[in-house]
N, C-alpha and C positions, 0 to 999 in steps of 0.2 A: 304165552297163554293159549290154551287150546280153545277151539271154537266148535260149536255144534250147529247143525242145520235144523231149523224149526219151520214147520209148515203150519200156517194158521189160516183160519177162515175169518174174513171181515166183510162187513156190508159194503155196498157200492159207494156210499157216501164217504166212509172212512178211507177206502182205497183211493177214491178220487182226490180226497184231501192230501193223502200221502204222496200221490203221484204229482200233484200240482206243487206241493211243497218241495219235493225233490227236484222237479224241473226248474222251479224258481231259483233254487240254490245250486243248481248244476251238479247235483249229486244223485246217486242211485237210491231207490226206495229203501233198500236194505239198510243203508247207512242212516237214513232218516228214522227208520224204525228203531235202530239201536240207540240213537240219540234220544228219542222219546222214551224208551225204556229207562235209560240212565236218568233222565229228568223225572220220570215217574217214581223211580226209587228214591230220589232226593225228596220229592214232594211227600211221599209216603212216610219217610223218616221224619220230616218236619211235623207232619200231622200226628204221628204217634208220640213224638216228643212233647208236643203241645198238650196232648190229652193225657200226659203222664203214663202212657202205655209202654214207653221205651225210655231207658236211661240214655244219657249222652253217648255212652259206649255202644249200646245196642242200636241207637239211631244212626251212628256212624257206620256200623256194620251193614245196616239195611241200605244205606245210601252208597256203600262201597267206597267210603273215603276214610281218612284218618280222623281221629278225634279233633285235632286242631282244625282241620279243614271243615269238619262238621260245625264247629263253633263259629267259624267264619261264615258259613252258609246260614246258620241261624241268625247271626247278626245282620247279614245281608237282607234277610226276610223279616227283620224286626222282631225276632223271637228272643226273649230274654233267656239266657242260659242260667239255669238254677243248679249251681254246684253245691252239693252237700259237703260237709267237712270230711266225710268218709271218701267222697270222690277225690278230694284234694289229697288225702293221705294215700289213696291208691295210685294217684298220679305220681306222687313222690317215690313210691315203691317201684313203679315202672321205670322211672328215670334212673334209680339206683342200679337196676338190673342192666340197663342199657350202657351206663357209664361204668 
């Protein structure tokens, strides 16, 4: 996986929070920012799924995880997965192409 360098501007309060969090967990600030971005993607995916703005597949894509992992995440956060019959059929088609 290739990586890119990103320069951002944040206020002092956020920087101090990130620095303290990184120091507390004995990691560098960059790693904590990456972890928070990952968490933010998951939370955005959950929010969009709950508001019916994203399907299960799209929310998994937003979160950067597989559909099955997204289903686990939704369960973990107490969000009911609403699978339509068409979703089920699409899942079966996908399995047929894999096997």
